[in-house]
C-alpha positions in Angstrom: -27.0 -0.9 -13.4 -24.8 -3.8 -14.9 -21.5 -3.4 -13.6 -20.3 -7.0 -14.1 -21.2 -6.6 -17.7 -18.4 -4.1 -18.3 -15.9 -6.2 -16.1 -13.4 -5.9 -19.0 -13.1 -2.1 -18.7 -12.6 -2.4 -15.0 -9.9 -5.2 -15.6 -8.3 -2.9 -18.0 -8.4 0.5 -15.6 -6.9 -1.5 -13.0 -4.1 -2.3 -15.2 -3.6 1.2 -16.3 -3.4 2.1 -12.4 -0.8 -1.0 -11.5 1.3 -1.0 -14.8 3.0 2.5 -14.3 3.7 1.8 -10.8 5.2 -1.6 -11.6 7.4 -0.3 -14.2 8.3 2.2 -11.7 9.3 -0.3 -9.1 11.2 -2.4 -11.8 13.5 0.6 -12.8 13.7 2.8 -9.6 12.5 0.3 -6.7 11.4 1.9 -3.5 12.9 4.6 -1.4 13.3 2.7 1.7 13.7 4.6 5.1 16.6 3.8 7.3 14.5 1.4 9.3 14.9 -0.8 6.3 18.5 -0.3 4.9 20.0 0.4 8.3 22.5 3.5 8.6 22.7 6.9 9.8 20.0 9.8 8.9 20.9 13.5 9.8 18.6 16.4 9.5 20.1 19.9 8.8 18.0 22.9 9.4 19.2 26.7 8.8 20.9 26.5 5.5 20.2 25.8 2.2 23.7 25.2 1.0 23.5 21.8 0.1 26.9 21.5 -1.5 28.6 22.8 1.7 26.9 20.3 3.9 27.9 17.4 1.7 31.6 18.6 1.7 31.2 18.6 5.5 30.1 14.9 5.6 32.8 13.9 3.2 35.4 15.5 5.1 34.0 13.7 8.2 34.6 10.4 6.2 30.5 9.5 5.9 30.3 6.2 3.5 27.7 5.7 1.2 27.0 9.2 1.3 23.3 10.8 -0.2 22.2 14.2 0.3 18.7 15.6 -0.6 17.2 18.7 0.1 13.5 20.1 0.4 11.8 23.2 1.2 12.3 22.5 5.0 15.7 21.0 5.6 18.7 18.9 4.1 18.7 15.2 4.8 22.1 13.3 5.0 22.2 9.7 4.6 25.2 7.3 5.0 26.3 4.1 6.5 26.5 3.8 10.2 28.1 7.0 11.5 30.6 6.6 14.5 30.4 8.9 17.6 34.0 10.4 16.5 32.9 11.1 12.9 29.5 12.5 14.1 31.5 14.8 16.5 33.8 16.0 13.7 31.0 16.7 11.4 28.9 18.7 14.2 31.9 20.9 15.2 32.0 22.2 11.6 28.5 22.5 11.1 28.4 24.8 14.2 30.7 27.0 12.4 27.9 27.9 9.8 25.9 30.4 10.7 22.2 29.3 11.4 22.7 25.8 10.5 21.9 23.4 13.2 21.3 19.5 13.6 17.6 18.8 14.3 17.6 15.3 14.0 20.0 12.1 14.0 18.8 8.6 14.1 20.9 5.5 13.5 19.6 2.0 12.7 22.0 -1.3 12.6 21.9 -3.6 9.9 20.6 -6.5 12.1 17.6 -4.3 13.3 16.8 -3.2 9.8 16.7 -6.7 8.3 14.6 -8.0 11.3 12.0 -5.2 10.4 12.2 -5.9 7.0 11.5 -9.6 7.2 8.6 -8.7 9.6 7.2 -6.6 7.3 6.9 -8.9 4.4 5.9 -12.1 6.9 3.3 -9.9 8.1 1.5 -9.1 4.6 1.9 -12.6 3.4 0.5 -13.9 6.8 -2.5 -11.9 6.4 -3.2 -13.0 3.0 -3.1 -16.7 4.1 -5.3 -16.1 7.0 -7.7 -14.2 4.5 -7.9 -17.0 2.1 -8.5 -19.7 4.9 -11.1 -17.5 6.8 -13.0 -16.8 3.7 -12.9 -20.4 2.6 -14.1 -21.5 6.0 -17.0 -18.9 6.1 -18.4 -19.7 2.8 -17.9 -23.1 2.9 -21.6 -24.0 2.6 -22.2 -21.6 -0.2 -24.6 -22.7 -3.0 -23.2 -24.0 -6.5 -22.2 -22.9 -8.8 -20.1 -20.7 -6.4 -17.2 -22.0 -4.5 -15.6 -21.2 -1.1 -12.2 -21.4 -2.4 -12.8 -19.1 -4.9 -14.3 -16.2 -2.4 -10.9 -16.4 -0.8 -8.7 -16.6 -3.8 -10.5 -13.6 -5.5 -10.7 -11.6 -2.5 -6.8 -12.0 -2.1 -6.3 -11.0 -5.8 -8.3 -7.8 -5.0 -6.0 -7.0 -2.1 -3.0 -7.7 -3.9 -4.3 -5.5 -6.7 -4.3 -2.8 -3.8 -1.2 -3.6 -2.4 0.7 -3.6 -5.8 -0.9 -0.4 -6.7 0.2 1.3 -3.4 3.8 -0.1 -3.8 3.8 1.4 -7.2 2.3 4.6 -6.3 5.1 5.2 -3.7 7.8 4.0 -5.9 6.8 7.0 -8.3 6.8 9.3 -5.3 10.0 8.0 -4.1 11.6 9.0 -7.2 9.8 12.1 -8.0 9.8 13.5 -4.5 12.0 11.4 -2.0 9.1 9.9 -0.3 10.5 7.1 1.7 8.9 3.9 3.0 9.0 3.3 6.5 7.4 0.8 9.1 4.3 3.0 9.2 3.6 2.6 5.5 3.4 -1.4 6.3 1.1 -0.6 9.2 -1.0 1.7 6.6 -0.9 -1.3 3.9 -2.2 -3.7 6.5 -5.1 -1.6 7.4 -6.0 -1.0 3.9 -6.0 -4.6 3.4 -8.3 -5.3 6.5 -10.6 -2.3 5.0 -10.7 -3.7 1.5 -11.5 -7.2 2.7 -14.5 -5.7 5.0 -16.0 -4.3 1.7 -15.4 -7.4 -0.6 -16.9 -9.9 2.3 -20.0 -7.4 2.8 -20.6 -8.1 -1.1 -19.9 -11.9 -1.0 -22.0 -12.3 1.8 -24.9 -10.7 0.1 -23.9 -13.1 -3.1 -24.3 -16.1 -0.7 -27.4 -14.8 0.6 -29.1 -14.4 -2.9 -27.9 -17.9 -4.1 -29.4 -19.4 -1.0 -32.8 -17.7 -1.8 -32.7 -19.2 -5.1 -33.3 -17.6 -8.3 -33.9 -18.1 -12.1 -31.0 -15.6 -12.8 -27.7 -16.4 -14.0 -24.7 -16.5 -11.5 -23.4 -13.4 -13.2 -27.0 -11.9 -12.7 -26.7 -12.8 -9.0 -23.3 -11.4 -8.4 -24.3 -7.9 -10.2 -27.6 -7.7 -8.3 -25.8 -8.4 -5.0 -23.2 -5.5 -5.8 -25.9 -3.0 -6.6 -27.7 -3.9 -3.6 -24.7 -3.1 -1.6 -23.4 -0.2 -3.6 -24.8 2.7 -1.4 -23.6 1.3 1.8 -20.0 0.3 0.6 -19.7 4.0 -1.1 -21.2 5.8 2.1 -18.7 3.8 4.5 -15.9 4.5 2.3 -16.7 8.0 1.7 -16.9 8.8 5.3 -13.5 6.9 6.1 -12.0 9.0 3.3 -13.1 12.4 4.6 -11.8 11.5 8.1 -8.4 10.5 6.9 -8.3 13.3 4.5 -8.8 16.0 7.0 -6.2 14.2 9.0 -3.8 14.3 6.2 -4.5 18.2 5.9 -4.0 18.9 9.3 -2.0 16.0 10.9 1.8 16.7 11.5 4.6 15.7 9.1 5.3 12.5 11.2 2.3 10.9 10.0 1.5 12.8 6.7 2.7 9.8 4.4 1.1 7.1 6.6 -2.1 9.1 6.2 -1.5 9.5 2.6 -1.4 5.7 2.2 -4.5 5.4 3.8 -6.2 7.8 1.7 -5.1 6.5 -1.5 -5.4 2.8 -0.1 -9.3 3.3 1.0 -10.1 4.6 -2.9 -8.3 1.4 -4.2 -9.9 -0.8 -1.8 -13.4 0.6 -2.3 -12.8 0.3 -6.2 -11.4 -3.0 -6.1 -14.2 -4.5 -3.9 -16.9 -3.3 -6.1 -15.4 -3.6 -9.5 -12.6 -6.0 -9.1 -13.2 -9.2 -6.8 -16.8 -9.8 -7.7 -15.9 -9.6 -11.3 -12.9 -12.2 -10.7 -15.8 -14.6 -9.3 -17.9 -14.4 -12.5 -14.8 -14.5 -14.9 -13.5 -17.7 -12.9 -17.0 -19.4 -13.2 -17.2 -18.8 -16.9 -14.1 -20.2 -17.5 -15.1 -23.2 -15.8 -18.2 -23.5 -17.3 -16.6 -23.1 -21.0 -14.2 -25.8 -20.1 -17.1 -28.1 -18.9 -19.1 -27.4 -22.3 -16.0 -28.2 -24.4 -15.6 -31.6 -22.5 
């Protein structure tokens, strides 16, 4: 099985996975939850009359108002709603037969800004630590490999996973009003850890095979290392996927999109570890060899 030989097809497949999401991110962005934007969110149950609920909210002077609806409830989003405005809204809401407020949540601008900053800092810090850690762990890897390349290509792999996840959830946000909340960031960091684990397993086998010495080309060593670890990677990922997928089917609504992120992330992480990260090692080495040959 020659996986590395077809690396251009894997790169193309990655492009097809990532590109639609990037376009969606540019055009529509992400549908951020109240935790990131600040404001008030109210869930209304017992009525399907979205127009009537919107009129009540406007009469109560809710600012920057947006109303959405699904099969279960009507969702009101606005700037922070004062207690006085909320009371006025609720009095009128109680006059509608069967209608009731099942949740109200308010997050101030300063808190939402802090949450956003911490989220981006966490992802950035994780990437930097991974590069440093892998460069240190693989510092004695035999030539032609380079410890820095192991770190950089691993991070490129996880950035592929993170960007693909963001793009997918941008599309889901546009089509189905799926929001990004702090649990999404937690899921992304978990996926990053999972993806790095798979990548390190393959890279460690590459190092072992290089240390043993062989007449194979660097490309051949990398491909053999992937094939040797393929059963283990797929088995581990499959078991994790099954467990998380069951949790998605039977878990509560509060963690559904967190688990969905994990389900998608495990598939992406397994794919990028096997087909992208190691392939990038070979591509990088080939570019270096061509430059050396030209000189």
